[in-house]
C-alpha positions, 0 to 999 in steps of 0.5 A: 028242491028237497035235500035228504039227510044222507046227502047233507052228511055226505056233502059235509064229509066231502068238504071236510075231507077236501079241507075246503069250506063252502057250499054245493052250487047247482047249475045248468050245463050243456049235456048231450041231450040238451041242458043238464044239471051240474054240481060243484063245491064253491066258496060263495054264491053267484049273483042271482043264486037262490039258497036252499037248506036242510037244517044246518047245511045250505046249498045254492041253485043258479037262477037258470037251474031253479025251474029244472030242480024245483021238484028234485031230490038231492040224495045218496045212491046205494054206493053213497054217491050224491045223486039228484032224482026227479029231474025233468026228462031231457027233450030230443033224441036221447038214448042212441048211444050217447051214454047219458043214461036216458 
C-alpha cells in the first residue's frame, strides 16, 4: 500500500482538529457488492494488524484487508477528502442502483 504525502497531511490535520491521538486503521467491512474497505481513527492496532508508514505517519491494516489493499494508494481527491484508489473491483452484480459507484 502506498500513502501519498497529501493523505498524510490531511490525516494529521483531522487528528489535530479532533483532539485525538492515534492512527488510521484500514479494515474489511461488508458492502452492497461484497467486501468493502473501511477506515477509522483508532487509538491502537488490533492483534494481527500490519503497520504501513510514510515518513512519520503510520497506519494499520487488518490482516483480512491486507491482500485487498496491497496495490492501493491512499490519497486525497480534488476536494481534499481521503480516498483509496487502485482497489480491486467488486465481484457480483453491482451497478444496479445500489449507489456504491461501481
